[in-house]
C-alpha positions in Angstrom: -191.0 3.9 5.6 -189.1 0.8 6.6 -185.7 0.9 8.1 -183.6 -2.3 7.5 -180.0 -1.3 6.9 -177.3 0.7 8.7 -175.5 1.4 5.5 -177.2 3.2 2.6 -174.7 2.8 0.0 -171.6 0.7 -0.5 -169.2 0.6 -3.5 -166.1 -1.1 -4.2 -163.9 -0.2 -7.2 -166.9 1.4 -9.0 -165.7 2.5 -12.4 -167.5 3.8 -15.5 -165.7 4.7 -18.7 -167.1 6.2 -21.8 -164.7 5.5 -24.7 -161.3 6.8 -23.7 -162.8 8.9 -20.9 -163.1 7.6 -17.4 -165.9 9.3 -15.5 -165.7 7.3 -12.3 -162.6 5.6 -11.2 -162.3 2.9 -8.6 -164.9 4.5 -6.3 -164.7 2.8 -2.8 -167.6 4.1 -0.5 -169.6 3.1 2.6 -172.2 5.6 3.4 -174.4 5.7 6.6 -178.0 5.3 6.7 -180.1 8.3 8.1 -179.1 12.0 7.8 -177.9 14.2 4.9 -175.0 13.1 2.8 -173.5 15.8 0.7 -172.0 14.7 -2.7 -169.8 17.4 -4.1 -167.2 17.7 -6.8 -166.2 20.2 -9.7 -168.2 20.0 -12.8 -167.5 16.9 -14.8 -166.2 15.0 -11.6 -168.6 12.1 -12.1 -171.3 12.9 -9.5 -174.2 12.4 -11.9 -172.6 9.3 -13.6 -172.2 7.8 -10.0 -175.8 8.5 -9.1 -176.9 6.8 -12.4 -175.1 3.8 -11.6 -176.5 3.7 -8.1 -180.1 4.0 -9.5 -179.4 1.2 -12.2 -179.7 3.6 -15.0 -176.4 2.8 -16.4 -174.2 -0.1 -15.8 -170.7 0.0 -14.1 -167.7 -0.8 -16.4 -166.0 -2.4 -13.5 -166.6 -2.8 -9.6 -169.8 -3.2 -7.9 -172.1 -1.4 -5.7 -175.0 -2.1 -3.3 -178.0 0.3 -2.3 -179.8 -0.6 0.8 -178.0 -3.9 0.6 -179.0 -4.9 -2.7 -176.8 -5.0 -5.9 -177.1 -2.3 -8.4 -177.2 -5.0 -11.0 -180.8 -5.7 -9.8 -182.3 -2.3 -9.3 -185.8 -3.9 -9.1 -184.9 -5.3 -5.6 -184.5 -1.8 -4.1 -186.5 0.6 -6.5 -189.5 0.7 -4.3 -187.3 1.9 -1.3 -185.5 4.7 -3.3 -186.9 8.0 -4.3 -184.7 10.3 -6.8 -184.8 13.6 -8.5 -182.5 13.6 -11.4 -182.0 16.9 -13.6 -184.8 19.3 -14.2 -188.1 17.8 -13.4 -190.8 17.6 -16.3 -194.5 18.3 -15.6 -197.6 18.8 -17.4 -197.9 22.6 -17.1 -201.7 23.1 -17.8 -202.9 20.8 -15.0 -202.6 21.2 -11.2 -199.8 20.1 -9.1 -202.0 17.5 -7.5 -203.0 16.0 -10.8 -199.3 15.8 -11.7 -198.5 13.8 -8.5 -201.6 11.7 -8.9 -200.5 10.6 -12.6 -197.1 9.5 -11.2 -198.7 7.6 -8.2 -200.9 5.8 -10.8 -197.8 5.0 -12.8 -195.8 3.8 -9.9 -198.6 1.8 -8.4 -198.6 3.9 -5.3 -201.8 4.1 -3.1 -203.6 7.4 -3.8 -203.6 8.5 -0.1 -199.9 9.2 -0.5 -200.7 12.0 -2.8 -202.0 14.3 -0.1 -199.3 13.2 2.2 -196.4 14.0 0.0 -197.9 17.4 -1.0 -198.2 18.2 2.7 -194.7 17.1 3.5 -193.2 19.5 0.9 -195.6 22.4 1.8 -197.8 22.6 -1.3 -201.1 21.7 0.1 -202.5 25.2 -0.3 -201.3 25.2 -3.8 -202.0 21.7 -4.8 -205.0 22.7 -7.2 -203.1 25.5 -8.9 -201.8 24.8 -12.3 -198.2 24.0 -12.4 -197.8 26.9 -14.9 -198.4 29.3 -12.1 -195.6 27.6 -9.8 -192.4 29.4 -9.1 -189.2 27.3 -9.8 -188.9 26.6 -6.1 -192.5 25.2 -5.9 -191.7 22.9 -8.9 -188.6 21.7 -7.3 -190.6 20.9 -4.1 -193.4 19.3 -6.4 -190.7 17.1 -7.9 -189.4 16.1 -4.4 -193.0 15.3 -3.6 -193.1 12.8 -6.5 -189.8 11.3 -5.4 -191.4 10.7 -1.9 -194.4 8.9 -3.3 -193.0 5.3 -2.4 -192.1 6.6 1.1 -188.4 5.9 0.5 -185.7 4.9 2.8 -183.3 6.7 0.5 -183.8 9.9 -1.4 -181.3 11.0 -4.0 -181.5 14.5 -5.3 -179.3 15.7 -8.0 -178.6 19.4 -7.8 -182.1 20.1 -6.2 -181.3 23.9 -5.7 -180.0 24.4 -9.3 -181.4 27.7 -10.7 -183.2 28.7 -7.6 -183.2 32.2 -6.2 -182.2 32.6 -2.5 -185.7 32.1 -1.0 -186.1 29.0 -3.1 -182.7 27.6 -1.9 -183.6 28.1 1.7 -187.0 26.4 1.0 -185.4 23.3 -0.4 -182.5 23.2 2.3 -185.1 23.3 5.0 -187.1 20.5 3.5 -184.0 18.3 2.9 -183.1 18.7 6.6 -186.7 17.9 7.6 -186.8 14.7 5.4 -183.6 13.6 7.0 -184.7 14.3 10.5 -187.7 12.0 9.9 -185.3 9.0 9.5 -184.5 8.9 5.8 -181.1 9.0 4.2 -181.0 11.9 1.8 -178.1 12.2 -0.7 -177.7 15.6 -2.1 -175.4 16.3 -5.1 -174.6 20.0 -5.4 -172.0 22.5 -6.3 -173.4 25.0 -3.9 -171.0 24.3 -1.1 -172.6 26.7 1.4 -175.8 24.8 1.1 -174.2 21.5 1.8 -172.2 22.9 4.8 -175.6 24.2 6.2 -177.5 20.9 5.8 -175.2 17.8 5.5 -173.9 15.4 8.3 -171.8 13.4 6.0 -169.8 14.4 3.0 -168.2 12.8 0.0 -165.9 14.8 -2.2 -164.9 13.5 -5.7 -162.7 15.0 -8.5 -162.3 13.6 -12.0 -164.1 10.4 -10.8 -161.6 9.8 -7.8 -162.6 9.9 -4.3 -160.8 12.8 -2.3 -162.7 12.4 1.0 -165.7 10.6 2.6 -166.7 11.1 6.3 -168.5 13.2 8.7 -168.7 16.9 7.6 -167.3 17.9 11.0 -164.1 15.7 10.3 -163.5 17.8 7.1 -164.2 21.1 8.6 -161.5 20.2 11.3 -158.9 20.4 8.6 -159.6 24.1 8.1 -156.7 26.4 8.0 -156.7 29.7 9.8 -154.9 32.7 9.2 -155.0 36.7 9.5 -155.2 39.0 6.5 -153.3 42.2 6.9 -153.0 45.3 4.8 -150.7 48.4 5.4 -152.2 51.8 5.2 -149.4 52.9 2.8 -148.9 50.4 0.0 -145.3 51.4 -0.3 -144.8 49.6 3.1 -145.6 46.2 1.7 -142.0 45.2 1.3 -141.1 46.3 4.7 -144.0 44.7 6.2 -143.0 41.4 4.6 -139.5 41.7 6.0 -141.0 42.4 9.5 -143.4 39.3 9.7 -140.6 37.0 7.9 -138.0 38.1 10.5 -140.4 37.0 13.2 -140.5 33.7 11.6 -144.0 34.0 10.1 -145.1 32.6 6.7 -146.8 35.0 4.5 -148.4 35.0 1.1 -149.5 38.1 -1.0 -153.3 38.6 -0.9 -155.5 41.4 -1.9 -153.4 44.4 -1.5 -151.7 42.9 1.5 -150.7 39.5 3.1 -152.3 36.3 4.2 -150.2 35.5 7.5 -150.1 31.8 8.5 -151.2 32.6 12.1 -153.9 31.8 14.6 -156.6 34.4 14.4 -155.8 34.8 18.2 -152.4 36.3 17.1 -153.9 39.2 15.5 -152.9 41.6 18.3 -149.2 40.4 18.0 -149.3 41.1 14.2 -150.5 44.6 14.8 -147.8 45.2 17.5 -145.0 43.9 15.3 -146.0 46.2 12.5 -146.4 49.1 15.0 -143.0 48.6 16.4 -141.6 48.7 12.8 -143.5 52.0 12.3 -146.0 50.5 9.9 -149.6 51.5 10.4 -152.0 48.8 9.3 -155.4 49.6 7.7 -156.7 46.0 7.9 -156.2 43.1 10.3 -158.8 40.5 9.5 -158.8 37.1 11.2 -160.2 34.3 9.0 -161.0 30.7 8.9 -161.6 28.6 5.8 -165.1 27.8 4.8 -166.1 24.5 3.3 -165.6 26.1 -0.1 -162.1 27.1 0.7 -161.2 23.6 1.8 -162.9 22.2 -1.2 -160.9 24.4 -3.6 -157.7 23.4 -1.8 -158.5 19.8 -2.1 -159.4 20.1 -5.8 -156.5 22.4 -6.6 -159.1 25.1 -7.4 -160.2 23.3 -10.7 -163.7 23.7 -11.8 -163.9 20.5 -13.7 -163.5 18.6 -17.1 -166.3 19.8 -19.4 -165.4 17.0 -21.9 -165.8 14.3 -19.3 -169.2 15.9 -18.3 -170.3 15.8 -21.9 -169.2 12.4 -22.5 -171.0 11.3 -19.2 
């Protein structure tokens, strides 16, 4: 694997339309080399369309992009430095995992010694000679990643690599993604499983309906988290009086799960309990909380899950 750039992906005004539908709109990105880059957005937000443009599989309608310093209009100039897993991998089920990887190595013109190397990287050496029909879904995903690693790429792009996996399979793939990045690669992971992105990513890109909402270090986005305290009275008939008590103290509240979400630092939990107690109200729940990445994401995207028509068109 060679390392020649400090920027893995750069786009300016990247746009793709399908008839009257705009799948990606004026996307401006400059993503760092090395580490895990999470690429998230609601269904139909344009993630897969963007990835296909970056890989040279479809052409932009407007704008331009570079991958590893080369224009996407000439993917042959960077193809041997990029590995990708797009959608569900297809294998020949009645032959071994090793044979599947060997056949792809032959097609890509990759030296045969890479076959054993990539099987070891993804932890399939012990099962390399088993038929793929005997593999679990998680093992098949790792086999697909092994094939993507054949050219020893600087940049690895994985589109929904944990889709359909059970919790154990998700943990396996997440650990592998982190390992590959720690070895010096740039790994772009498109996913709707925000908890997995939060656990593995260094950098984050958030898009919605093809438009960029955020691009930067994950820590920068998490610093925008809102903190609050959920409270609930023992007696539901005290809800109105509890609201009056907190509002009288200048606190902002929102009705939530049988009680209220109070816009207050978790350190103020004791004060909230005392205010209720002084008003003669017994609380059954005082729960300090901070937003997760998923909470922040839903707030940024207005809780929308996506545009299925756009996804179908793309």
